Backbone as JSON Lines, residues from 0, in Angstrom:
{"i":0,"aa":"M","n":[-18.76,8.31,-17.16],"ca":[-18.0,7.66,-17.99],"c":[-18.84,5.8,-16.8]}
{"i":1,"aa":"N","n":[-18.54,4.93,-17.83],"ca":[-19.41,3.78,-17.38],"c":[-17.82,3.2,-15.83]}
{"i":2,"aa":"P","n":[-19.14,2.99,-15.1],"ca":[-17.69,2.64,-13.26],"c":[-17.19,1.41,-14.04]}
{"i":3,"aa":"I","n":[-17.3,0.32,-14.46],"ca":[-16.71,-0.75,-14.79],"c":[-15.76,-0.31,-15.35]}
{"i":4,"aa":"L","n":[-15.58,0.46,-16.65],"ca":[-14.45,0.98,-17.3],"c":[-13.34,1.75,-16.7]}
{"i":5,"aa":"E","n":[-13.92,2.66,-15.9],"ca":[-13.18,3.66,-15.1],"c":[-12.41,2.67,-14.43]}
{"i":6,"aa":"Q","n":[-12.84,1.92,-13.7],"ca":[-12.01,1.09,-12.7],"c":[-10.83,0.28,-13.44]}
{"i":7,"aa":"K","n":[-11.42,0.0,-14.68],"ca":[-10.19,-0.91,-15.23],"c":[-8.99,0.16,-15.88]}
{"i":8,"aa":"L","n":[-9.67,1.4,-16.12],"ca":[-8.6,2.48,-16.29],"c":[-7.64,2.55,-14.88]}
{"i":9,"aa":"W","n":[-8.29,2.97,-14.33],"ca":[-7.26,2.9,-12.63],"c":[-6.33,1.7,-12.17]}
{"i":10,"aa":"N","n":[-6.68,0.66,-13.14],"ca":[-6.02,-0.55,-12.61],"c":[-5.24,-0.92,-13.76]}
{"i":11,"aa":"A","n":[-5.37,-0.27,-14.49],"ca":[-4.55,-0.58,-15.57],"c":[-3.06,-0.48,-15.24]}
{"i":12,"aa":"G","n":[-2.08,-1.73,-15.7],"ca":[-0.82,-1.76,-15.23],"c":[-0.66,-2.36,-14.37]}
{"i":13,"aa":"K","n":[-1.03,-2.3,-12.87],"ca":[-1.22,-2.9,-11.72],"c":[-1.45,-4.31,-12.12]}
{"i":14,"aa":"Y","n":[-1.86,-5.23,-12.68],"ca":[-1.81,-6.47,-12.74],"c":[-1.15,-6.78,-13.6]}
{"i":15,"aa":"P","n":[-1.51,-8.55,-13.7],"ca":[-0.54,-8.96,-15.17],"c":[-2.09,-9.1,-16.44]}
{"i":16,"aa":"E","n":[-3.14,-8.98,-15.92],"ca":[-4.24,-8.56,-16.8],"c":[-3.88,-8.15,-17.78]}
{"i":17,"aa":"V","n":[-4.14,-8.27,-19.47],"ca":[-3.91,-7.19,-20.64],"c":[-5.18,-7.25,-21.01]}
{"i":18,"aa":"Y","n":[-5.51,-5.95,-21.02],"ca":[-7.03,-5.93,-21.53],"c":[-6.76,-5.55,-22.86]}
{"i":19,"aa":"P","n":[-8.11,-6.13,-23.7],"ca":[-7.88,-6.56,-25.08],"c":[-8.01,-5.49,-25.48]}
{"i":20,"aa":"Q","n":[-7.94,-5.1,-27.37],"ca":[-8.21,-3.75,-27.6],"c":[-9.28,-3.32,-28.29]}
{"i":21,"aa":"E","n":[-10.29,-4.13,-27.87],"ca":[-12.08,-3.68,-27.39],"c":[-12.41,-2.68,-26.13]}
{"i":22,"aa":"I","n":[-11.69,-3.54,-25.0],"ca":[-11.48,-3.02,-24.32],"c":[-11.42,-1.08,-24.19]}
{"i":23,"aa":"W","n":[-9.98,-1.54,-24.28],"ca":[-9.08,0.2,-24.89],"c":[-10.02,1.01,-25.43]}
{"i":24,"aa":"Q","n":[-10.47,0.76,-26.35],"ca":[-11.4,1.51,-27.47],"c":[-12.32,2.08,-26.28]}
{"i":25,"aa":"E","n":[-13.07,1.08,-25.64],"ca":[-14.57,1.84,-25.13],"c":[-13.87,2.68,-23.8]}
{"i":26,"aa":"I","n":[-12.61,2.17,-23.32],"ca":[-12.42,3.23,-22.13],"c":[-11.95,4.57,-23.04]}
{"i":27,"aa":"I","n":[-11.19,4.55,-23.83],"ca":[-10.95,5.65,-24.69],"c":[-12.39,6.52,-24.96]}
{"i":28,"aa":"D","n":[-13.02,6.22,-25.62],"ca":[-14.21,6.51,-26.2],"c":[-14.88,7.76,-24.57]}
{"i":29,"aa":"G","n":[-15.05,6.12,-23.58],"ca":[-15.56,7.01,-22.66],"c":[-14.76,8.3,-21.81]}
{"i":30,"aa":"I","n":[-13.51,8.25,-21.83],"ca":[-12.83,9.19,-21.46],"c":[-13.04,10.37,-22.45]}
{"i":31,"aa":"L","n":[-12.83,10.3,-23.8],"ca":[-13.31,11.42,-24.68],"c":[-14.65,11.89,-24.55]}
{"i":32,"aa":"D","n":[-15.84,10.79,-24.29],"ca":[-16.9,11.46,-23.95],"c":[-17.08,12.43,-23.08]}
{"i":33,"aa":"D","n":[-16.51,12.38,-21.81],"ca":[-16.41,12.53,-20.67],"c":[-15.61,14.16,-21.02]}
{"i":34,"aa":"F","n":[-14.47,14.18,-21.94],"ca":[-14.2,15.49,-21.98],"c":[-15.05,16.61,-22.87]}
{"i":35,"aa":"Q","n":[-15.69,15.75,-23.75],"ca":[-16.87,16.6,-25.06],"c":[-17.98,17.11,-23.71]}
{"i":36,"aa":"N","n":[-17.96,16.93,-22.25],"ca":[-19.09,17.24,-21.58],"c":[-18.33,18.49,-21.06]}
{"i":37,"aa":"F","n":[-16.83,18.0,-20.79],"ca":[-16.23,18.97,-19.72],"c":[-16.18,20.5,-20.95]}
{"i":38,"aa":"L","n":[-15.68,19.85,-21.96],"ca":[-15.84,21.23,-23.28],"c":[-17.11,22.03,-23.3]}
{"i":39,"aa":"G","n":[-17.85,21.44,-23.62],"ca":[-19.3,21.63,-24.03],"c":[-19.37,21.86,-25.41]}
{"i":40,"aa":"Q","n":[-18.51,21.34,-26.21],"ca":[-19.03,21.15,-27.58],"c":[-18.55,19.62,-28.19]}
{"i":41,"aa":"D","n":[-19.12,19.33,-29.53],"ca":[-18.93,18.05,-29.91],"c":[-17.33,18.44,-30.62]}
{"i":42,"aa":"F","n":[-16.81,17.62,-31.28],"ca":[-15.56,17.43,-31.81],"c":[-15.3,16.03,-32.82]}
{"i":43,"aa":"H","n":[-14.47,16.05,-33.76],"ca":[-14.09,14.91,-34.34],"c":[-13.23,14.42,-33.84]}
{"i":44,"aa":"R","n":[-13.24,12.54,-34.11],"ca":[-12.63,11.87,-33.44],"c":[-11.29,10.86,-34.36]}
{"i":45,"aa":"D","n":[-10.58,11.0,-34.23],"ca":[-9.64,9.95,-35.35],"c":[-10.18,8.65,-34.99]}
{"i":46,"aa":"P","n":[-10.61,7.97,-36.37],"ca":[-10.95,6.47,-36.05],"c":[-9.56,5.35,-35.76]}
{"i":47,"aa":"E","n":[-8.18,5.96,-35.7],"ca":[-7.02,5.61,-35.44],"c":[-6.74,5.42,-34.09]}
{"i":48,"aa":"I","n":[-6.46,4.55,-33.31],"ca":[-6.0,5.0,-32.22],"c":[-4.58,4.22,-32.17]}
{"i":49,"aa":"N","n":[-3.68,4.71,-31.54],"ca":[-2.0,4.59,-31.35],"c":[-2.16,3.28,-30.04]}
{"i":50,"aa":"L","n":[-2.04,2.28,-29.62],"ca":[-2.45,1.58,-28.88],"c":[-1.3,0.63,-28.43]}
{"i":51,"aa":"N","n":[-0.26,0.28,-27.36],"ca":[0.6,-0.15,-26.91],"c":[0.25,-0.79,-25.83]}
{"i":52,"aa":"I","n":[-0.2,-2.16,-26.08],"ca":[-1.0,-2.95,-25.0],"c":[0.03,-4.22,-24.96]}
{"i":53,"aa":"K","n":[0.94,-4.32,-24.98],"ca":[1.78,-5.58,-25.74],"c":[2.81,-5.89,-24.12]}
{"i":54,"aa":"Y","n":[2.74,-5.12,-23.1],"ca":[3.16,-5.6,-21.85],"c":[1.74,-4.77,-20.75]}
{"i":55,"aa":"S","n":[1.67,-6.11,-19.82],"ca":[0.68,-5.69,-18.97],"c":[0.73,-4.62,-18.17]}
{"i":56,"aa":"H","n":[2.01,-4.56,-17.9],"ca":[2.74,-3.82,-17.02],"c":[2.9,-1.74,-17.45]}
{"i":57,"aa":"S","n":[2.9,-1.59,-19.0],"ca":[2.97,-0.21,-19.11],"c":[2.21,-0.54,-20.37]}
{"i":58,"aa":"P","n":[0.86,-0.39,-20.35],"ca":[0.28,0.08,-21.29],"c":[0.08,1.49,-21.66]}
{"i":59,"aa":"S","n":[-0.38,1.83,-22.91],"ca":[-0.46,3.26,-23.21],"c":[-1.07,3.19,-24.62]}
{"i":60,"aa":"F","n":[-1.29,4.67,-24.98],"ca":[-2.29,4.94,-25.58],"c":[-2.42,6.31,-26.5]}
{"i":61,"aa":"N","n":[-2.58,6.29,-27.92],"ca":[-2.58,8.34,-28.17],"c":[-3.81,8.15,-29.15]}
{"i":62,"aa":"R","n":[-4.84,9.3,-29.03],"ca":[-5.42,9.28,-30.18],"c":[-5.61,11.23,-30.59]}
{"i":63,"aa":"W","n":[-5.99,11.02,-31.8],"ca":[-6.13,13.01,-32.23],"c":[-7.72,12.92,-32.22]}
{"i":64,"aa":"I","n":[-8.0,14.07,-32.04],"ca":[-9.13,14.86,-31.83],"c":[-9.02,16.03,-32.55]}
{"i":65,"aa":"W","n":[-10.3,16.54,-32.95],"ca":[-10.27,18.05,-33.51],"c":[-11.48,18.51,-33.62]}
{"i":66,"aa":"S","n":[-11.47,19.9,-33.73],"ca":[-12.96,21.15,-33.33],"c":[-13.74,20.75,-34.82]}
{"i":67,"aa":"E","n":[-14.74,20.97,-34.72],"ca":[-15.58,20.67,-35.81],"c":[-16.03,22.12,-36.56]}
{"i":68,"aa":"E","n":[-16.22,22.68,-37.67],"ca":[-15.97,23.74,-37.86],"c":[-17.84,24.31,-38.0]}
{"i":69,"aa":"K","n":[-18.0,25.27,-37.54],"ca":[-19.44,25.61,-37.4],"c":[-19.45,27.5,-37.75]}
{"i":70,"aa":"E","n":[-20.22,27.33,-38.7],"ca":[-19.85,29.13,-38.78],"c":[-20.31,29.97,-38.16]}
{"i":71,"aa":"N","n":[-21.61,29.55,-37.31],"ca":[-22.04,30.2,-36.35],"c":[-21.73,30.01,-35.11]}
{"i":72,"aa":"A","n":[-20.55,29.14,-35.02],"ca":[-20.05,29.11,-33.66],"c":[-18.74,30.55,-33.57]}
{"i":73,"aa":"P","n":[-19.41,30.82,-31.23],"ca":[-18.43,32.07,-31.22],"c":[-17.47,32.2,-31.37]}
{"i":74,"aa":"L","n":[-16.49,31.57,-32.13],"ca":[-14.96,31.26,-32.32],"c":[-14.67,31.02,-34.0]}
{"i":75,"aa":"Y","n":[-15.14,31.23,-34.55],"ca":[-15.5,30.85,-35.91],"c":[-14.55,30.48,-36.28]}
{"i":76,"aa":"H","n":[-13.49,31.86,-36.43],"ca":[-11.95,31.65,-36.93],"c":[-11.17,31.32,-36.18]}
{"i":77,"aa":"T","n":[-11.62,30.53,-35.49],"ca":[-10.45,29.98,-34.56],"c":[-10.75,28.44,-34.48]}
{"i":78,"aa":"A","n":[-9.77,27.37,-34.3],"ca":[-10.21,25.68,-34.41],"c":[-8.93,24.92,-34.01]}
{"i":79,"aa":"W","n":[-9.09,24.15,-33.48],"ca":[-8.34,23.6,-32.56],"c":[-7.92,21.54,-32.92]}
{"i":80,"aa":"S","n":[-6.77,20.98,-32.55],"ca":[-7.11,20.27,-32.12],"c":[-6.09,19.49,-31.31]}
{"i":81,"aa":"A","n":[-5.97,18.34,-30.7],"ca":[-5.29,17.9,-29.93],"c":[-5.46,16.6,-29.79]}
{"i":82,"aa":"V","n":[-4.67,16.15,-28.96],"ca":[-4.03,14.69,-28.91],"c":[-4.33,14.3,-27.38]}
{"i":83,"aa":"I","n":[-4.51,13.06,-27.04],"ca":[-5.03,12.46,-25.7],"c":[-4.18,11.41,-26.08]}
{"i":84,"aa":"G","n":[-3.52,11.37,-24.54],"ca":[-2.62,9.96,-24.04],"c":[-2.76,9.52,-22.88]}
{"i":85,"aa":"G","n":[-2.33,8.32,-22.75],"ca":[-2.54,7.54,-21.37],"c":[-1.06,6.82,-21.35]}
{"i":86,"aa":"G","n":[-0.62,6.6,-19.96],"ca":[0.22,5.6,-19.62],"c":[0.63,5.17,-18.22]}
{"i":87,"aa":"M","n":[1.76,4.61,-17.89],"ca":[2.03,4.52,-16.89],"c":[3.12,5.84,-16.56]}
{"i":88,"aa":"V","n":[3.0,6.72,-14.91],"ca":[3.73,7.35,-14.78],"c":[3.67,6.88,-13.36]}
{"i":89,"aa":"G","n":[5.26,7.19,-12.81],"ca":[5.94,7.0,-11.56],"c":[5.47,8.5,-10.24]}
{"i":90,"aa":"T","n":[4.66,7.83,-9.4],"ca":[4.57,9.03,-8.65],"c":[5.32,9.35,-7.51]}
{"i":91,"aa":"E","n":[5.03,10.58,-6.51],"ca":[6.33,10.6,-5.63],"c":[6.62,9.52,-4.56]}
{"i":92,"aa":"S","n":[5.37,9.29,-4.06],"ca":[5.58,7.94,-3.43],"c":[5.77,6.83,-3.92]}
{"i":93,"aa":"G","n":[6.45,6.88,-4.89],"ca":[6.68,5.82,-5.49],"c":[6.06,4.59,-6.39]}
{"i":94,"aa":"E","n":[4.47,4.59,-6.21],"ca":[3.55,4.05,-7.26],"c":[3.82,4.51,-8.51]}
{"i":95,"aa":"N","n":[3.42,3.46,-9.23],"ca":[2.96,3.31,-10.98],"c":[1.27,3.88,-10.85]}
{"i":96,"aa":"I","n":[0.53,4.45,-11.35],"ca":[-0.52,4.89,-11.64],"c":[-0.65,5.02,-13.05]}
{"i":97,"aa":"F","n":[-1.47,4.87,-13.66],"ca":[-1.85,4.92,-15.39],"c":[-2.77,7.0,-15.77]}
{"i":98,"aa":"H","n":[-1.72,7.46,-16.16],"ca":[-2.32,8.9,-15.86],"c":[-2.63,9.13,-17.61]}
{"i":99,"aa":"V","n":[-3.53,9.92,-17.62],"ca":[-4.22,10.74,-18.85],"c":[-4.47,12.31,-19.23]}
{"i":100,"aa":"S","n":[-3.85,12.57,-20.21],"ca":[-3.69,13.79,-20.25],"c":[-4.34,14.36,-21.99]}
{"i":101,"aa":"L","n":[-4.49,15.12,-21.89],"ca":[-4.64,15.83,-23.24],"c":[-4.27,17.04,-23.92]}
{"i":102,"aa":"T","n":[-3.63,17.46,-24.89],"ca":[-2.46,18.54,-25.2],"c":[-3.41,19.11,-26.5]}
{"i":103,"aa":"L","n":[-3.51,20.34,-26.57],"ca":[-4.83,21.3,-27.39],"c":[-4.34,22.13,-28.03]}
{"i":104,"aa":"F","n":[-4.14,22.38,-29.41],"ca":[-3.76,23.35,-29.96],"c":[-4.6,24.33,-30.58]}
{"i":105,"aa":"L","n":[-4.53,25.92,-30.43],"ca":[-5.5,26.56,-31.04],"c":[-4.91,26.85,-32.63]}
{"i":106,"aa":"F","n":[-5.63,27.19,-33.49],"ca":[-4.93,27.83,-34.98],"c":[-6.23,28.92,-35.07]}
{"i":107,"aa":"D","n":[-5.08,29.76,-35.91],"ca":[-5.95,31.19,-36.67],"c":[-6.83,30.26,-37.6]}
{"i":108,"aa":"M","n":[-7.88,30.32,-38.02],"ca":[-8.59,29.65,-39.36],"c":[-8.26,30.48,-40.45]}
{"i":109,"aa":"T","n":[-7.86,32.1,-40.63],"ca":[-7.21,32.73,-41.42],"c":[-6.25,32.55,-42.34]}
{"i":110,"aa":"S","n":[-5.33,32.74,-41.04],"ca":[-3.58,32.17,-41.38],"c":[-3.27,31.2,-41.43]}
{"i":111,"aa":"K","n":[-4.17,29.97,-41.05],"ca":[-4.37,28.34,-40.78],"c":[-2.36,29.1,-39.57]}
{"i":112,"aa":"K","n":[-2.51,29.67,-38.62],"ca":[-0.91,29.71,-37.45],"c":[-1.89,29.19,-36.56]}
{"i":113,"aa":"R","n":[-0.84,28.72,-35.97],"ca":[-1.01,28.27,-34.18],"c":[-0.87,29.77,-33.64]}
{"i":114,"aa":"L","n":[-2.25,29.39,-32.68],"ca":[-2.25,30.75,-31.44],"c":[-1.17,30.57,-30.08]}
{"i":115,"aa":"C","n":[-0.85,31.26,-29.81],"ca":[0.04,31.6,-28.68],"c":[0.33,32.96,-28.03]}
{"i":116,"aa":"L","n":[0.59,32.89,-26.63],"ca":[0.98,33.99,-25.94],"c":[2.2,34.55,-26.15]}
{"i":117,"aa":"K","n":[2.0,35.99,-25.98],"ca":[3.59,36.28,-26.23],"c":[4.43,36.2,-25.55]}
{"i":118,"aa":"T","n":[3.96,35.34,-24.37],"ca":[4.97,34.98,-23.46],"c":[5.81,33.5,-23.63]}
{"i":119,"aa":"G","n":[4.79,32.84,-24.71],"ca":[5.75,31.52,-25.41],"c":[4.8,30.8,-24.77]}
{"i":120,"aa":"E","n":[3.43,30.45,-24.47],"ca":[2.82,29.49,-24.32],"c":[2.46,28.86,-25.56]}
{"i":121,"aa":"S","n":[2.21,27.68,-26.03],"ca":[1.63,27.62,-27.03],"c":[0.3,26.27,-27.12]}
{"i":122,"aa":"L","n":[0.38,25.7,-25.76],"ca":[-0.87,24.86,-25.72],"c":[-1.23,24.7,-24.68]}
{"i":123,"aa":"L","n":[-2.63,24.26,-24.32],"ca":[-3.4,24.11,-23.5],"c":[-3.29,22.75,-23.17]}
{"i":124,"aa":"E","n":[-2.95,22.52,-21.74],"ca":[-2.9,21.29,-20.78],"c":[-4.0,20.6,-20.0]}
{"i":125,"aa":"F","n":[-4.72,19.42,-20.44],"ca":[-5.47,18.68,-19.26],"c":[-5.56,17.54,-19.25]}
{"i":126,"aa":"V","n":[-5.73,17.69,-17.71],"ca":[-5.61,16.08,-17.32],"c":[-7.03,15.34,-16.61]}
{"i":127,"aa":"F","n":[-6.99,13.68,-16.51],"ca":[-8.26,13.73,-16.43],"c":[-7.41,12.55,-15.05]}
{"i":128,"aa":"E","n":[-7.95,13.16,-13.72],"ca":[-7.52,12.42,-12.64],"c":[-8.4,12.03,-11.84]}
{"i":129,"aa":"K","n":[-7.97,10.97,-11.2],"ca":[-8.41,10.07,-10.23],"c":[-8.39,11.04,-8.87]}
{"i":130,"aa":"Q","n":[-10.06,11.71,-8.62],"ca":[-10.63,11.85,-6.98],"c":[-10.61,11.16,-5.93]}
{"i":131,"aa":"S","n":[-10.97,11.24,-4.93],"ca":[-10.71,10.71,-3.41],"c":[-11.83,9.56,-3.69]}
{"i":132,"aa":"D","n":[-13.37,10.25,-4.52],"ca":[-14.13,8.99,-4.73],"c":[-14.2,8.19,-5.3]}
{"i":133,"aa":"S","n":[-13.05,7.85,-6.09],"ca":[-12.23,7.19,-7.08],"c":[-13.21,7.4,-9.03]}
{"i":134,"aa":"H","n":[-13.68,8.4,-8.92],"ca":[-13.96,8.76,-10.2],"c":[-12.87,9.69,-10.58]}
{"i":135,"aa":"G","n":[-13.07,9.52,-12.35],"ca":[-12.02,10.38,-12.71],"c":[-12.65,11.67,-13.42]}
{"i":136,"aa":"Y","n":[-11.97,12.65,-13.54],"ca":[-12.67,14.25,-13.62],"c":[-11.35,15.15,-14.2]}
{"i":137,"aa":"W","n":[-12.05,15.87,-15.44],"ca":[-11.29,16.66,-15.89],"c":[-10.52,17.95,-15.28]}
{"i":138,"aa":"R","n":[-9.55,18.3,-15.8],"ca":[-8.61,19.72,-15.24],"c":[-8.01,20.47,-15.91]}
{"i":139,"aa":"S","n":[-8.63,21.91,-15.86],"ca":[-7.22,22.47,-17.18],"c":[-6.22,22.81,-16.28]}
{"i":140,"aa":"L","n":[-4.54,22.58,-16.81],"ca":[-3.9,23.27,-15.97],"c":[-3.24,24.68,-16.83]}
{"i":141,"aa":"G","n":[-4.15,24.65,-17.96],"ca":[-4.14,26.21,-18.79],"c":[-3.02,26.07,-19.86]}
{"i":142,"aa":"W","n":[-2.89,27.84,-20.08],"ca":[-2.02,27.31,-20.96],"c":[-0.36,27.18,-20.69]}
{"i":143,"aa":"C","n":[0.35,26.17,-21.41],"ca":[2.06,25.69,-20.92],"c":[2.46,26.01,-22.22]}
{"i":144,"aa":"K","n":[4.27,26.02,-22.03],"ca":[4.79,25.8,-23.62],"c":[5.22,24.64,-23.35]}
{"i":145,"aa":"D","n":[6.07,24.6,-24.9],"ca":[6.25,23.21,-25.47],"c":[7.59,23.22,-25.09]}
{"i":146,"aa":"E","n":[7.83,22.77,-23.57],"ca":[9.21,22.99,-22.87],"c":[10.27,21.65,-23.79]}
{"i":147,"aa":"W","n":[9.85,21.02,-24.67],"ca":[10.87,19.89,-25.19],"c":[10.81,20.13,-26.81]}
{"i":148,"aa":"G","n":[9.9,20.9,-26.94],"ca":[9.71,21.46,-28.99],"c":[9.23,20.24,-29.34]}
{"i":149,"aa":"E","n":[8.62,19.5,-28.73],"ca":[7.86,18.25,-29.81],"c":[7.26,18.62,-30.18]}
{"i":150,"aa":"W","n":[6.27,19.69,-30.29],"ca":[5.0,20.22,-31.07],"c":[5.29,21.64,-31.76]}
{"i":151,"aa":"E","n":[6.51,22.65,-32.62],"ca":[7.24,23.36,-32.86],"c":[6.82,23.45,-34.49]}
{"i":152,"aa":"D","n":[6.54,22.12,-34.7],"ca":[5.98,22.38,-36.4],"c":[4.81,21.66,-36.44]}
{"i":153,"aa":"L","n":[4.14,21.61,-35.69],"ca":[2.3,21.29,-36.0],"c":[2.01,22.25,-36.75]}
{"i":154,"aa":"D","n":[1.52,21.84,-37.75],"ca":[0.58,22.86,-38.51],"c":[-1.07,22.49,-38.81]}
{"i":155,"aa":"Y","n":[-2.0,23.35,-38.3],"ca":[-3.33,23.23,-39.13],"c":[-3.34,22.06,-40.33]}
{"i":156,"aa":"D","n":[-4.02,20.98,-39.81],"ca":[-3.83,19.99,-41.36],"c":[-5.25,20.27,-41.89]}
{"i":157,"aa":"T","n":[-5.6,20.29,-42.93],"ca":[-6.95,20.38,-43.14],"c":[-7.79,19.29,-44.2]}
{"i":158,"aa":"D","n":[-6.85,18.17,-44.43],"ca":[-7.07,16.71,-44.67],"c":[-7.56,16.25,-43.95]}
């Protein structure tokens, strides 16, 4: 990711400056480019970004992405969609930081049903975290449960 844009990401919400929509689009695209490298596969990006930059102290965004359908892919009978989101969160030390996470859902292409583990985990969670070298890196948190049921009705959308 471009170091200047990455620094803007880590400084988001800390200063009265409000980044314009164009800067946020570049930041979000840069984060998604990094996720694409992390994942090792291409994906589609929804052109619409839900961006809330009205207040400088609490910017937030989300954007949907989804897998490309390739007949020769190793997991041809599966597809995925994911939502990336970012916003201000409080830390244990009491400071507010900008946090980026990505929630991914797997689907069986034959039945169009969501895939989940027998133990109830139904989504894969990833976070983009600032490391000690001030650069962000993707980390997988693995399979997680939908603790609040916010994704229960999510279906595979072919439109």
